[in-house]
C-alpha positions, 0 to 999 in steps of 0.5 A, spaced: 642 509 941 646 504 937 653 505 935 657 503 929 665 503 929 668 504 923 676 502 923 679 505 917 674 511 917 676 516 911 672 521 907 670 516 902 667 509 904 667 511 911 663 517 911 658 514 906 657 508 911 657 513 917 652 517 914 648 511 912 647 508 919 647 515 922 641 517 918 638 511 921 639 513 929 646 510 930 652 514 933 658 513 930 665 512 932 671 513 927 677 510 928 683 511 923 691 514 924 690 521 923 686 525 929 685 531 925 682 528 919 678 524 923 675 530 927 674 533 920 669 527 919 666 528 926 665 535 924 661 534 917 657 528 921 655 533 926 653 538 921 648 533 919 645 531 925 649 525 926 653 524 933 660 522 932 667 521 935 674 520 933 678 515 936 685 515 933 689 508 932 693 504 927 691 498 925 698 495 925 699 497 932 694 492 936 694 495 942 692 502 940 687 499 936 684 495 942 685 501 946 681 506 941 675 501 941 675 500 948 675 508 948 669 508 943 665 503 948 666 507 954 664 513 950 658 510 947 656 505 952 657 499 947 659 497 939 653 494 936 656 494 929 663 494 927 666 495 920 673 494 918 676 497 912 683 500 912 684 504 906 688 500 902 692 506 899 694 509 905 702 510 905 703 505 910 711 503 910 712 496 907 705 496 904 708 495 897 704 490 891 707 484 888 706 479 882 705 472 884 712 470 882 715 476 885 711 475 892 716 474 898 715 473 905 717 480 906 712 483 901 706 478 904 707 479 911 705 487 912 699 485 908 697 480 912 699 484 918 695 490 916 689 486 913 688 480 917 691 481 924 688 488 924 681 485 923 682 479 928 684 484 933 678 489 932 673 483 932 676 480 939 675 487 942 668 487 941 666 480 940 665 478 947 660 483 949 656 482 943 656 474 944 654 476 951 648 481 949 646 476 943 646 481 938 651 485 934 654 485 927 661 485 924 662 487 917 669 486 914 671 489 907 676 487 902 677 489 894 674 484 889 681 481 888 679 477 895 675 473 890 678 474 883 685 476 884 689 480 879 696 479 878 699 486 879 696 485 886 698 478 888 700 479 895 694 484 897 689 479 894 692 473 898 692 477 905 685 479 903 683 472 901 685 470 908 681 475 911 675 473 907 676 466 909 676 467 916 670 472 916 666 467 912 668 461 917 666 466 923 659 467 920 659 460 920 661 459 927 656 465 930 650 462 927 644 462 932 648 466 936 645 473 935 651 475 932 652 476 925 659 477 921 659 478 913 665 479 908 664 485 903 668 485 897 668 491 893 670 489 885 669 496 882 673 502 882 671 507 888 670 514 885 673 517 879 679 516 875 679 508 875 683 504 870 680 505 863 674 500 862 674 498 869 667 499 873 666 505 877 661 506 883 661 512 888 661 511 896 654 513 896 652 507 891 656 502 895 654 504 902 647 502 902 649 494 901 652 495 909 645 497 911 642 491 907 647 486 910 646 489 917 638 488 917 637 482 913 643 478 916 642 472 911 648 471 907 656 471 909 658 475 903 656 480 898 660 482 892 659 489 889 661 489 882 657 495 879 
């Protein structure tokens, strides 16, 4: 069975992506900080006939993230698809927002650590085996501000834009290798309760895009804006 690993798995997008791939024959490795929350997702997927397992890790702790992905490979045999999308609203110390004129090195650095360095670490944990196999998919998610930044999230958007740039460049490097990398920018509010006038979508509406990218492998980026 092929395996999907989700870094930043939660009850919204993570669960929807897990269901999208799991219903098509994938086993699922779920990675996030809280073991109990992950186990809840594992149990839900299990009741739906999807084999899943929890691997707790913190994307700010590079060693723990690498260890979790190594454990997932040991459990399932390989990781065929990696999806990286740590929840931006997670209460991680130091992750505060700032306007462009208020951004400082101190407010930017945690965002870079969380968004870009975590993604690079996850990729490095799975990419060598994918290269050797000549197959694999790497999908990295940011908010729409990575493409069209908004003032209130200047430091968050800058880190996301750095990840976007790196992923698109990775896509270019991996051309003809059999390994596919792409960036997903979600330019809508996910779920209910968004700002007035801001477009919204459910995780279930967005998740099929990830399968489409995995199957078609024909572009370096997709922007979901409703």
